[in-house]
N, C-alpha and C positions, 0 to 999 in steps of 0.2 A: 839605441835603447839605453835607458839610464842604467848605471852600474848595479843599482839595487832592484832593478826590475828584470826578471829573467825572460828570455824568449820562450815563454811557456804559458799555456792556458791555465796553469795554476796561478799565474799572476795576471790573468785576463782583466780583472777589474782595475788593477793599477795601470795596465797598458791603455785601457779605454779612458781612464781619468787623465792620463798624460796626453792622449790625443785630443780630448775635449778642451783642455786648458791651454794648449799650445797653438800659436798661429804659425803655420808652416809656410815655407817658401813654395813648396811643391807637394801636391798630393797626387799619387799615381793610383789609378783604378785598374786592377787586374794583377793578380799574383802568379802569372805564368812566367815563362822564360824572358819574354820581352819586358814585362813589368819589373821582374827581378833585376834584369840587366840595367834598366833605367834607374832603379833605386840605387844600385851600386855606383853607376856613373855620376848621377847628380849629387849623391851624398859625398862621394870622394872629391868632388869639385867644391865642396863647402856649403852646399845648400841644406836647409833643414827640411827633411823629407819624411813623408808618411806614405805607406802603401796599404791599400785595402783590397781584399779579395773576397768575392761573394761566397765562394765555397772554400775548399781547402786549397792551399798553394799547389799549383800545377795540376789541378783537378780537371781543367779543360783540355785544350789541344796539347798542352805541354807535358802530358803524361801518355800521349797516344800517338806520338810520331813513330818513324821507323827507327829512332834511337841511334842515328848515325850523325856524326859530324863529318859531312862529306862534301865534296866539291861540285856536285851537280853535273856529272859528266854528260847527262842527257841534254843539258842546256846548250852544249856545243852544237847539237843538231839544229837548235833553234837560233844559232848564231848570237846567243846572248853572252858574248865574251865578258862583258862587265861583271855579270853575276858570277860567272865561273871564276874570274880573277879574284873577286872579293871573297867569296865563300871558300875558295881554294886556299887563299892565303890565310884565312881565319883559322883553318884547321890546326895548323902548327901553333898558333897563338893560344887557342883554347886548350890544346893539349898541354902547353907549358903552364897554363894557369891551374890545371887540375889533372896532372898525369896519372893519378890513381883512378880517375873517373872518365877520362877521355883516352881510350886505349887504342894503340895502333892495331890496325886490322887490314891484312892483305885482302884484296878483292880480285876475284877471278871473273873475267868477262869472256865466256865461251863464244867462239865464232862458229856458226853452224850454216849449213847449206840453206839458202833462202832466208837467212836471218837479217836483222836490221843493220848489223855491222859487218862490213867486209874487212878483209885483212889489211889492205892498204889504207883504207880510210880510218880504221881503228888505230893503226900504228901512228898515222899522222895526228889523229884526234887526241890520242893519249900523250903524244909528244907536245902538242899545243897545250894540253891540260897541265903537263908538268911545268911548262914555261910560265903559263898564266898563274898557276898556283905556287910558283917558286919552289918546286919540289927538289930536294937535294939528296945526294948519297944513295943509300940502298933503297930508298923509297921511290926512286925513279922507275918509270914503267919499263917492263920488258915484254917482248912478244914471244910466245911459246908455240912450238910446233905441237901437232896433235899428240904425239907420244908423251911429251913433257906435261901437257895439260892433263892427260889421263893419269899420269903418275901423281899429280897434285890432287886430282879429283876423279877417282875411278867411276863415280856414279854418272859422269857425263855420257851422252849418247855416242858410242863409237862410230856408228854408221854416218851420222850427220856432222860430226865434229871435224873442223878443219884446223883448229888451233885455238889460241886464247890470248887475250891481253891480261897482264898481271900488274896491278898497281896498288898504291897505298891509300887507305882511308882510315877513319877513326870511329870507334863505337862508343856509345855512352849510355847512361841512364838519364833520360830527359828530366824526370822528376827530381832526381838527386842534384842534377846540374842547376835546376831552378832553386831548390832550397838552399844550396850552398852559395849561390849569388845573393839571395836575400840575407842569409846569415852574415855574409861578408859585408853587406851594406850596413848592418847594425853596428859593425866596428867603426864606422864613420858617422854614427849618430842617427841613422835612420830608425823609424818606428814602423813595424809591420804587424798587420792583424788579419787573420783568416776568419771566415764565416762573418763577413761584414759587407753587406750588400748596399751599394749606393742607390738611394731611392729618388733623390732630387737635388737640385743645385740652388744655392743662394746667389743673389746678384746685388751689386751696388752700381747704380748708373749703367745698367744693362751689361755689366762685366761680371763674370763669375768671381765670387769672393769666398766661396766655401761650398759645403755640401752636407747632405743628411745621409746617414747610413743606419741600417737596421742590424742589430746584433743577431745573427742567425742562431745563436745558442740560447738566448733569453727572449728574443722578440723586442727588446727595448730599442728605442730610437735615440740617436745622438747627432750632434752638429759638430762640424769640423771647419775651422777657418784656414784658408790658404790663399796666397797671392795667385798661384797658378795651378792648373789641373791638367794632367796628361792622362788620357784614356788609352790603356794598352789591354783592352778587354777581349781581344781576339774576335771570335765569332759574334760577340755581343757589342762590338763597337757601334754598329748602326742603332741598336736600342738606346744606347747612351746619347748618341747624336739626336735621336728622336726626343728623348727627355729634355735635351738642350735646345730643341726646335732648330737644329742645324743640319738635319739630314737632307742634303741637297747635293746636286752634282754627282760625283762618283759614289758608288755603293759597293757593298761587299757581294761576293759571289762565293757561296760556301760549297765546297766539295768534300765528299766523305772518303776517308782512307781506312781500309780494314786490314788487320794483320791476324794471322792464325798461328797458334803455337802447338808444336808437336813434341813428343818425347824425342830426344836426340837419337835414340836407337831406331826410331821410325824414319827419320830423315838424317842419316849420319854423315852430312857433308863435313869435310875436313877444314874448310875455311869458308868465308863468305863468298857467295856467288851472285853475280848480277846478270840476269839472263833474259833472253827474248821470250815474249809471248806471241803466238801467231797473229794477234791483232795489231802488233807493232809496239805495244807497251813493253816496259821492262819491269822485272820483278827481282826483289832481293830474297835470298835464302841465307839466314844468318845464324850460325851456331852460337849458343850462349850457355855455357855450363851444362845443365841437365837437359836443356831443350834446344830446339831449332825453331825460329819463327820465320814466316814468309809474309811478304807484302810488297806493294800495297795496291789497292784499287783506287780509282779516281772518278767518282760519279757525282753528279749534281745532288744537292741536298737542300730540302726546304721544310723539314719536319722539326720535331722537338729537339732543340739544341742541348737540352739537359738530359736527354735520354736517347742516345744514339744506338740503334739496334743493328745487329747483323741481319742480313736476309740470305735466303738460299742462293740467290744469284751471285752474291759476293763470295760465298764459301765455295761453290762449285767452280767459279772462275779461277780462284787461287789454287784449288786442288788440281784442277785440270792443267794449269800452267806448270805446276811442279811435276806432275806425272808425265807431261809432254817432254820436259827437259831432262828428267832423270828416269829413264825407262825401266831401270831395275827396281825403282820404288813404285809401290802401288798404294798411295795414300787413299784413305776413305774418310768419310765424315766422322766415324766413330774414333778415329785416331786423334782428333783434335782434343787437346786437354785444356786450352784456354784461348783467349782472343782479345783483341781490343779494336775499337772503332773510334776514330776522331775526325775532327773537321779542320779543313784548311780555310782560313779567312782570306781568300784572294780578292783582288780588285776586279770588278766586272768589266769586261770589254765586249762590246756588241759584236756578235757574229763569230766569236771564238769558242772552240770546244774546251772542255775542262783541261785537257792536257796541254792546250796551246796557251792558256792563261799565264801571264807573267808571274813569277814568284818574287818579283821585286816588292819591297815595302813602299808605302806611300804615307805621307803626313797630311792631315787635314786640319786647318785652323778655322774655328767658327768666329763670327763677328763678336760673340760674347767671350772669346778667349779660350774656349775648350780646344786643346790640342789632342788630336787622335792619331794613332799610328796603327796601320794594319798591313797585311800581306807579309812577305818575307819568309825566311826559312830558319829552322832551329840553328843551323850552323852560323848564320849571320846575325845572331841575336845581339852580340856586343857592338857591331857596327850600326845596327838599327838603333840601339840605345844612344850611341854617340851622335847619330844624326838628329834624333829628336831633342836631345839635350842641347846640341848646338843651335837648333832652331829656337829653343827656349832662351838660350844665352843671347841670341840676337835680339829677341823680343825684350829681354830684361835690359839690354844695353840701350835699345831705342826708347823704352818707356821710363827707365829709372837711372840710366847711366851706369849700371852695374855690369862689370866685365867678369865673366867666369873664367877660371883656369881652363886650359886645354884638357882633353880627355887623357886619362892615364890608366884606364882599365886593362890595357894590354900588358901591364906590368904589376897588376895586383893579384897575388895568389889567392885562390879561393880557399875557404875553410876546409881543413883536412889535408891540405897540401903542404907538406914539409919535405918535399922531394925535389932534388935538383934535376934528376933525370929519370927516365922510365926504368932504367936498370935498378934504381934505388927502390922503386915500387916493387919490383920482382923480388929483391932482397928482403924487403919488409914482409912480403907474403910468406917467404920461407921462414922468417923469424916467428911470425904469428903461428904458422903451422907447427913449429917446434914447441910452442907454448901450449897449444891446445890438443895435439894429437894424443896425448896420454889419456884424455877423456873420451877418446873414440871419434874425434872429429877428423874429417878428411881434408885433403889438399883443396878440394872444391870449397869447403867451409872457410878456410883461410883466405882463399881468393875472393869469395863472396864478401867477407867482412872488409877487406882492404879496398876492394873496388866499389864498395858502397860507402864506407866511412873514412877511408884514408887513415891518417894518423889518429883520428878520433876513435879508432878501434881500441887504443890503449884505455880510454875512459870506459868503454863498454866492458873490456876484460877486467878492469878493476871492480866493476859492479858484479860481473859474473862470479868473481872469486868469493863473494859474500852471499850468493844465493844458496838456498837450502834444498831445493828440489832434487830428487834422486836422479832424474833424467837430465843429462847435460844439455840436450837441445832445448828443453823447456827453460833451464837456467839461462842459456844464452839469449833466447828470445825475450825473456823478461828483462835481461840487461839491455838489449836493444830498445825495448819499449821504454824503459826508464830514461835512456838517453834521449829518445824521441820526444817524450813528454817534457823532460826538463830543459831541452835545448832546441827543439824543433817544432814546437806548437802542435803536437799531436793532440787532437780533441776526441777522436773516435777510433774504434778498431779499424774502420775503413782507411783512415789516414795511415795507420800502421801497416796493414797487410797489402795495401795497393800502392801507395805513393812513397812512403819512407823506405820500405824494404823491397818492393817489387814482387813480393811473393805470389800475388794473384796471377802474375804473368809468367814468372820464371821458376816458381817452385810451388805451384798450386796444391800439390799433393800433401804439402806439409801443413796446410791451414787447418783441416779437420782435427789433426793431432794437437795443434797449438791453440786452437780457438778458445776452449774453456779455460785453460790456465791464464791466457791473456785477458779474457773477460773478467776473471777473478781479480786480476791485478788492477784493471780499470775500476772495478767496484771498490776496491780498497783505497786506491789513490785518490779518486774523485768523490768518494763517499756517496755512491749511487745506490738506488734501491733495485730490488730484483726485477721489477717490471722494465726498467731502462735496460738492464743487462739482457733480458730476454728479447726485447725489441731489436737491440743491436745484433744479437745472435741470429735472429731471423733475417735481418738486413744483410749480414755478411754471407749467410748461406744462400740468400737470393743473388748476391753478387757472384758467387761461385757458379750458380746455375746459369745466370745470364751470360757469363763469359765462356760457358762450355757449349758444345754442339747440341746438347739435348734440348735446348729451348729455342733453337732456330726453327722458324716456321717452314716445314717441309711441304706444305700444301701448294 
């Protein structure tokens, strides 16, 4: 992004003019974690890169994962050693790139009578996991006896429990990881635009030479020139292949994953637990600040990809799984305070069930030059990006004699990371708490700011210090909003409450209190009329309803 053009929808016209007058080496379609990773990889290798996203950044699958950077322990059962090795090794790398955003999280794997994992096989499996994932030091797995497991997690079933495996994973906010990858790509000259839907392609001698996109905020159409195009559109990859007349051979197989959010006091697990369900699946229960969330389901999906709904079967399945593993807990539907449902864009394999489908990514190249990538896992986003840019590099070498540099994204810190080690993150959280506690903020508030924005918290606190509202929480939310509008392309209240701050999932009860002050700020900054503000208010209240239990069809 040019120095005099901010990554802000306040400069949207300038960004679009820049896109329209530039011939790019590469245009990426899709502003999720894969597209963001590709933008950073390609731009850091010297390519002139543009990224277009039809909705908001991370608004598809990349805000609806289990929000773990984890090694895929269950893939050992499928003997998928390659996948375990790669994503296991990536955990430490992604933690290094953003230690404020990718947080160490011990995982407890209970061993129960009649469960999927026996003690001996679990011990061997976790040992293999450590070796494949190159786990070192205190993060190496340990096996716990029943008494030790219950000390760590008293909610586990005493009668059925035989012991537990205890190993290391990482927790993240997938939306924030996506936006920080995109922002980091801008420092290498990339240009990125949200609410920009690709509608068609241009061709020269049957080879893609550019594309047309519609501005989702104005409805205007624009043309963009590019030598190469990569589609990283997740569940929408096949639609773009259809527009390109290249949907043949392998196709996507979409499965739905649902997560439910409970107040932490309703499900007060002390650390993350990865546990059995009677049908053989495994479920995560993950504490996060004020809440605990559980997931996920894995069911075939062929409905509207832009409006993924929970249904009663999803909800009852997860509640039953939790109540089965934690007999002291008696969760009910009315305990749910929020939820999310997303799609996995897997590669179809005839005769395989949803849980058997490979999580490996695949690259498709059409005769007209469209490169598409699908499949994969959040944890492996950086390696997925490296593979597809390597494929592009090979293509550029063959067609133009241009050799790209090797991938270096394993050593490029993401925006917000000015920390050498995780202990420095913890120290910074303490420093932020010291600065804000006089205004009534809690340690959780300091933790939230740092694990959301990293060192960018300093910019937010500078803005906070000049806000005039009496209530400190309104002042802080406005400071966050200003940061998101000025530096992170926030265009709507939904961008703010759902993807930039995660409040819809992790702090939903704060939204009714903050909604009107935030809407007033939108009105002032973007010079909007009352009808627009009212429609946004209705849309945000609808989002709150749709993510709560009360709109689930119980019939």
